[in-house]
C-alpha positions in Angstrom: -3.1 5.7 28.7 -6.7 4.7 29.1 -9.6 6.8 27.7 -11.7 8.7 30.3 -14.8 6.9 31.6 -16.7 10.2 31.1 -16.1 10.0 27.4 -16.7 6.3 27.0 -15.1 3.9 24.6 -14.2 5.1 21.1 -16.2 3.4 18.3 -16.2 4.7 14.8 -19.6 6.0 13.7 -19.1 4.5 10.3 -18.6 1.0 11.9 -21.9 1.4 13.8 -23.8 2.3 10.6 -22.3 -0.7 8.7 -23.2 -3.1 11.6 -26.8 -1.9 11.6 -27.2 -2.9 8.0 -25.9 -6.5 8.6 -26.8 -9.4 10.8 -24.2 -11.1 13.1 -22.8 -14.3 11.7 -23.8 -13.5 8.2 -20.3 -14.1 6.9 -20.0 -10.7 5.3 -16.8 -8.8 6.1 -17.0 -5.2 7.3 -13.8 -3.5 6.0 -12.3 -0.8 8.2 -9.3 1.3 8.7 -10.3 2.2 12.3 -7.8 0.1 14.2 -8.3 2.3 17.3 -12.0 1.4 17.6 -12.8 -0.4 20.8 -14.7 -3.7 20.5 -18.1 -3.4 22.2 -20.6 -6.2 23.1 -22.7 -5.2 20.0 -19.9 -6.3 17.8 -19.9 -9.9 18.9 -20.5 -12.2 15.9 -19.4 -9.8 13.2 -16.4 -10.3 11.0 -14.2 -7.2 10.5 -11.6 -6.7 7.8 -9.0 -4.7 9.7 -6.4 -3.0 7.6 -2.8 -3.6 8.6 -1.2 -1.2 6.2 -1.0 -3.6 3.3 -4.2 -5.7 3.3 -7.3 -6.5 5.3 -7.0 -9.2 8.0 -10.3 -10.9 8.9 -11.1 -10.6 12.6 -14.1 -12.6 14.0 -15.2 -10.9 17.2 -15.9 -13.1 20.2 -16.8 -12.4 23.8 -13.2 -12.5 24.9 -12.3 -9.5 22.7 -14.7 -7.0 24.3 -12.8 -4.0 25.6 -9.8 -4.5 23.3 -9.0 -2.5 20.1 -9.5 -3.9 16.6 -5.9 -3.2 15.7 -4.7 -5.6 18.4 -5.9 -8.5 16.3 -4.4 -7.4 13.0 -0.6 -7.3 13.3 1.3 -4.8 11.2 4.7 -6.4 11.2 5.8 -9.9 10.2 8.3 -11.6 12.4 11.5 -12.6 10.6 13.7 -15.2 12.3 16.9 -13.9 13.9 20.2 -15.2 12.6 23.0 -16.6 14.7 23.8 -19.9 16.3 20.3 -21.0 17.0 19.2 -20.3 13.4 22.1 -22.3 12.0 21.1 -25.3 14.3 17.5 -25.1 13.1 18.5 -25.0 9.5 20.9 -27.9 10.0 18.2 -30.0 11.6 15.8 -29.2 8.8 18.4 -30.3 6.2 19.0 -33.6 8.1 15.3 -34.4 8.1 15.0 -33.7 4.4 18.1 -35.8 3.7 16.6 -38.7 5.7 13.3 -38.4 4.0 14.9 -38.5 0.6 17.4 -41.3 1.3 15.3 -44.5 1.8 13.2 -44.5 -1.4 15.1 -42.0 -3.4 16.5 -42.7 -6.9 19.1 -40.8 -8.6 17.7 -38.4 -11.2 18.3 -39.7 -14.7 20.5 -37.5 -16.8 18.8 -35.8 -19.7 20.0 -36.6 -23.2 21.9 -33.7 -24.7 20.8 -32.2 -27.9 23.3 -32.3 -30.7 25.2 -29.1 -31.2 24.1 -27.1 -34.1 26.7 -26.6 -36.8 27.6 -23.1 -37.8 28.2 -22.5 -41.5 
């Protein structure tokens, strides 16, 4: 549900204070936990370190991002491939590619010389 036009976009006051002390494009990262802060035109050119629950993801603000929230550009979950038939096919193809790459110029590894067994007294 959108925020009321009467209230205006939510921007954390702490972010505004931090932005006033820096210049856009300076390369410094402004760390924040305010994932719900709306990106305004004043934020263009700044780099924000948006917390995703584990670490800070660097988000360079551009014109296209105005109106969105900072949290949209810092994903909180990592996609893990699904199993099943498609996954087995992908793994099979990857194994074939590795086998073909290793076959033309590959040499058999030389066996290591075994150390003599120590005698127990």
